[in-house]
N, C-alpha and C positions, 0 to 999 in steps of 0.2 A: 429540830429545823421547821421552818415556817414558810410555805409557799403561798405568796398572795393571791388571790382570785381578783378581787378589784376591792376598790375603794368606794363607801359609800357617804355622800355629803347630805347635809340637813341644810335648808335656808338660813344665813346668817341674818339675824335679827339685830337692828340698833337699839341699844338701851334707850329708853324714854320716847322710842320714835323720831330720834334725831335724824334719821335718813331712810332710804327705802331698802327694804329688805335686799340680801345679795341671793339669789337663787341658787340651785345645784349646779345650773349649767354654766354660771360665772366661776365655777371652782374645778380645779383639775389636780389630776396627779401626774406630773410628767414622766415618773419612772414606768409607769404600767400602760403607756400606749399614746393615742393622738390620731392625727391625720397627717397622711405622707404628701409628699410634694406631687404625686399623682392625684391628690384628692380623695384617695381611699383610706377608711379608716383601718387602723392596726392596733395591735396588742402586743405587749413584750412582758416574758416571764421574769418574775422577781422573786426571790427568796433568800431568808437568812439561815444560816447553819447555826448550830447547836453551839452557843458559847460566843459567838459572834455579835457585831451591833449592825444593823443597819438602817439606811436613810430613805425616807420617801419625801421627795420634793413636792410641795404643794403650791399651786397658784391661785390667786383670788384677784377677780376684777373689782377694784373697790371704786364705787361711784364719787362723785364730786359731793363730799359732804363738809360739814364745819369739823376744824380740827377740834379733837378732842372727843369725837364721836367714839364709841366701842360697840362693837359688833360681837355677838357671842353666838355659837352653834355647837354643833357635834359632828366629828368625823369618826367612820367605823371602818376600820380595816379588817375585811373579810377573808379569811385563810380559806384555801382549797379543801382541807381535811383538817381534822381534830375539831378541839373545842374552841367555841366563838372566842374573840377576842374583846376585853373591856372597850367601851365607847370613850373616844377621846374628846375632852372638853376644849373649844376652841375660844381664843379670844383674838380679835383683830382690833388694835388702838390707832385710829387715824391722827397722824401728827402732822404739822407744818400746813402751809398754804395749798391750794390744789394747783397740780401743774397741767400746763396745757398739753393736750393729745396724750394724756395719760404718761408723762414723762418719755414719750419715745424720742425726742429730740436730743436727750442725753444719754448717750450710749453706755455709758458708765453705771446707770442706773438699772441695768438690766429689765428694765420696763417693756423692751420690745419682746421679751418672752410671750406676751399677751398674743404676738402675731402668730404664734405656733398655732397649728391644727386649724388656720385658716382654709376656706374653701374658695377665696376670692380667685377669680379669673377661671375655676373651673365650671362656670355656670355659662348660659348664652346671653348675659348681660356685661358688657364692657366695664371694667372698673374705670372711675374717673381718674384722670380727664380725657380718656379715650373716647371717641365717637364710634356709634354702630359702624360696622364694616358693610360697606356697598359694594355692588359690582353691576358693569352691564357687559352682555354679551357681545362680541364682535365675528366678524366673517370666520376669523381664524382660531379666536381664543376669547379673551376677557380683558377687562379693565379693572381691577381692584382698587378700590378707593379706601384709603386709611386715613388716619388722624393727620398726618401732613405729609402724605406721599400718594402718588398713583401709580400703580404698578401693572404694565401692560404686559399680558400673557399671550404668547405667540402660538404657533400650530403644534410646536412640540412639547408645550406644557411649560415651557421654562420663559423666564424675564426677557422681555425685548428691552426694557426700558423702565426706570423707577425713577419718577419726576418727584423731588424732594424740595418742599417749600419751607423756608425759614423767615422769621421776621426779624428785620434789622431796623434800627433807629439810624437816619441820616438827616443830619440838619434838623434835629428836633421832631421829624415826622417817621411814623413807622411803614416800613415799606415790604411786603412779600414779595421774596426772591427765589425763583425756581431753579433748581440744578439737577440735572441730568446724572444720576449716580453711577450708571454704565457707560463705559466707552465703547461698548458693542454689546450685541445681543448675548446673552448666554446660550451656549450651544453644548451637545455632546458630539464628540468625534469619534467614530468607530473606525477601526483599522483592521484588515484581514492578516493573516500569516505572513505576507509578502511585505506588510507595511504599507500597502496602498488604502487610502481613504475608501471605507464603504458609504456609497450614497444613501442618505436615510429619506423615506417619504412619509412626511408627517401627516397623520390625519386629522390634525386640528384638536384643541382643547377644548372640553366640553365641561362647563359648571354643573356639579351636583346640587340642582336647586333644591332638592329635598332635605338635602343635610345643612344647607346654609342658614346660618344664624347671625344676629347681630354681633356676635364674637368671633364668628369664623367662617371662611368660604373654603371650599375644596374643589379640586378639578382632577380631570384625568384626560391623558393624551396617549396615543399609541402610534408608533413610529417603526419603520419595517424597511429593511434593506437586505440587499444580497450580496455577498461577498463576492466580486467580480464585474459588479455593474459598472 
């Protein structure tokens, strides 16, 4: 049996200097780990039992180079224990015309596999076309400004209203139309054991200014009430 520890890549060099080299970080082995939806790296165990055959799936991010360009390099599969495995020679031959956006528009090409292991959206910079998140504080809470909407936060820390802006074309002219998304403010209703409503006293929502970034805004609110009030 062989338990794989990791895979080592070497830069892939284009024969005759026909294209830029493909670095190690543009190559990956999907079986052994990656980056999860939470943005954290993870690893996966992989092994092959004696007498069985296993498959390691590799991905290479190929740059836009002329058709016929040939890349060559070496891949080493490193076992956790035992004798070292011989290096594997790798040849990548680029055929056909370059495709736009790495082929992501064609779902059947499996080109969207290059989206795996992305940390887009986990940093403090909004991904295009989203604009930076802004806010202004009010007497009871705040107004949070997003790409096409303004969300008003009330004293309970819940949305009072969300004004959504959409662009429509009328008579050949673009117009921005603002629509209220909520029929009424969002609220929490608390009842006691008798079924009577508990009157809540809201302390107001306060934005955590220290934690605010261009990608997120957080706030906290405290509400108190006593059954029988």
